C-alpha positions as CSV (number, residue, x, y, z in Angstrom):
1,M,101.2,85.1,88.1
2,L,103.2,86.9,89.9
3,L,104.0,89.8,88.1
4,H,100.3,90.1,87.0
5,S,99.6,90.1,90.7
6,A,102.3,92.7,91.3
7,C,101.4,94.9,88.6
8,H,97.6,95.0,90.0
9,L,98.6,95.7,93.5
10,L,99.1,99.2,93.5
11,Q,98.1,100.2,89.7
12,S,94.4,98.7,89.5
13,G,92.7,101.8,91.2
14,E,90.8,99.0,93.6
15,L,92.9,100.2,96.8
16,D,90.2,98.7,99.0
17,T,91.4,95.2,98.4
18,S,94.9,96.0,98.2
19,L,95.8,94.3,101.8
20,R,94.1,91.0,99.9
21,D,96.4,91.3,96.9
22,L,99.1,91.8,99.1
23,T,98.5,88.7,100.9
24,D,97.9,86.8,97.7
25,L,101.4,87.9,96.6
26,H,102.6,86.5,99.9
27,V,101.3,82.8,99.3
28,L,102.5,83.3,95.9
29,M,106.0,84.1,96.7
30,G,106.0,81.1,100.0
31,H,104.8,78.5,97.2
32,F,107.1,79.4,94.1
33,G,110.0,81.2,96.2
34,T,111.5,77.7,97.0
35,E,112.1,76.1,93.3
36,A,115.4,76.7,91.7
37,G,115.6,79.9,90.0
38,F,112.2,81.6,90.8
39,W,113.9,84.7,91.9
40,Q,116.2,85.2,89.2
41,D,113.6,84.1,86.5
42,L,111.1,86.4,87.7
43,V,113.3,89.4,87.9
44,A,114.3,88.7,84.4
45,R,110.9,88.5,83.5
46,A,109.8,91.8,85.0
47,V,112.6,93.4,83.2
48,A,111.9,92.0,79.7
49,L,108.1,92.9,80.5
50,G,109.2,96.3,81.8
51,V,107.7,95.9,84.8
52,E,110.4,96.4,87.3
53,R,108.7,99.0,89.3
54,P,105.7,97.2,90.4
55,L,107.5,94.1,91.1
56,Y,109.6,96.4,93.2
57,Y,106.8,97.6,95.2
58,A,105.6,94.3,95.4
59,L,108.3,93.0,97.2
60,R,109.1,96.2,99.4
61,F,105.4,96.4,100.7
62,A,105.5,92.0,101.2
63,V,108.6,92.4,103.3
64,R,107.8,95.5,105.0
65,L,104.0,94.8,106.0
66,L,104.0,90.6,106.2
67,R,107.9,89.8,106.5
68,T,107.6,88.0,103.4
69,P,111.1,86.3,102.8
70,V,112.4,87.7,99.8
71,P,116.6,86.5,98.9
72,A,118.6,90.0,99.4
73,E,120.1,89.5,95.7
74,T,116.4,89.8,94.5
75,L,115.9,93.3,96.2
76,R,119.3,94.1,95.2
77,A,118.5,93.2,91.6
78,L,115.5,95.3,91.6
79,A,117.4,98.1,93.3
80,S,117.5,99.9,89.7
81,A,113.7,100.2,89.8
82,A,113.2,102.0,93.1
83,P,111.8,105.7,92.8
84,A,113.4,108.7,93.7
85,S,114.0,109.3,97.5
86,A,111.1,111.7,98.0
87,V,108.5,109.5,95.9
88,H,109.9,106.4,97.8
89,V,109.0,108.1,101.4
90,A,105.7,109.3,99.9
91,M,104.5,105.7,98.8
92,D,105.9,104.2,102.1
93,I,103.4,106.6,103.9
94,L,100.8,106.2,101.5
95,V,100.5,102.6,100.9
96,S,100.8,101.7,104.4
97,A,97.5,104.0,105.6
98,A,95.8,103.0,102.5
99,I,96.4,99.3,102.2
100,V,94.4,98.7,105.8
101,P,91.1,98.8,106.3
102,T,89.5,102.1,107.1
103,H,89.8,102.2,110.9
104,P,86.9,104.1,112.5
105,L,89.0,106.5,114.4
106,R,91.1,107.6,111.8
107,P,89.2,107.3,108.3
108,Q,90.3,110.9,106.9
109,R,94.2,109.4,106.8
110,V,92.6,106.3,105.2
111,R,90.6,108.1,102.7
112,L,93.2,110.7,102.0
113,A,96.0,108.1,101.3
114,R,93.6,106.0,98.8
115,A,92.9,109.7,97.1
116,L,96.4,110.1,96.5
117,L,97.1,106.7,94.9
118,S,94.1,107.2,92.9
119,I,95.5,110.2,91.6
120,R,98.9,108.5,90.7
121,H,96.7,105.6,89.2
122,H,95.2,107.9,86.6
123,W,98.6,110.0,86.2
124,L,99.8,106.6,84.8
125,R,97.6,106.1,82.7
126,M,96.5,109.3,81.2
127,P,98.1,112.0,79.6
128,P,98.0,115.2,81.3
129,L,95.5,117.4,79.2
130,L,93.1,114.0,79.2
131,L,93.4,113.8,83.1
132,M,92.9,117.1,83.9
133,R,89.8,116.8,81.8
134,H,88.9,113.5,83.5
135,A,89.3,115.3,86.6
136,L,87.2,118.1,86.0
137,H,84.5,116.1,84.6
138,K,84.2,114.3,87.9
139,A,84.3,117.2,90.0
140,L,81.7,119.1,88.2
141,A,79.8,115.4,87.8
142,S,80.2,114.9,91.8
143,R,79.1,118.9,92.3
144,T,75.7,118.2,90.3
145,L,74.6,114.9,91.3
146,G,76.0,114.9,94.8
147,A,79.3,113.7,96.6
148,G,78.1,110.2,96.9
149,S,77.3,109.7,93.2
150,S,79.7,108.2,90.5
151,V,79.4,109.1,86.6
152,A,80.8,106.4,84.3
153,L,83.2,108.0,81.7
């Protein structure tokens, strides 16, 4: 359950609900985290399923933003799933900006962060040529239909 939620946190493309999703993860970790062997089993299952990076991000942002208690050995066990330092810094900045509700005084920052994370979301799911075709189609459709319209592909 926790791994499923971790995978959806930053890979679902629904960034406007990310704070709620992160809070749900915080509650799940608090509930299950007291069970013997939970953290070791969680990491082992993430490795078996190849979802160490989503779990790494879920734990990182739960600890950073919500002060979720996660054992240090669990964080060390996932250290190899951490991205390169430049990506790490970029993700920290983007997620911290995108995860909060849009503030009336800083809407551009939230929109930009969400747009960049949306590009990341598509990059993870599409090969580069299909991604370029998709982006071109969206750009032409928004120009034809107006900036507020959306077109299902």
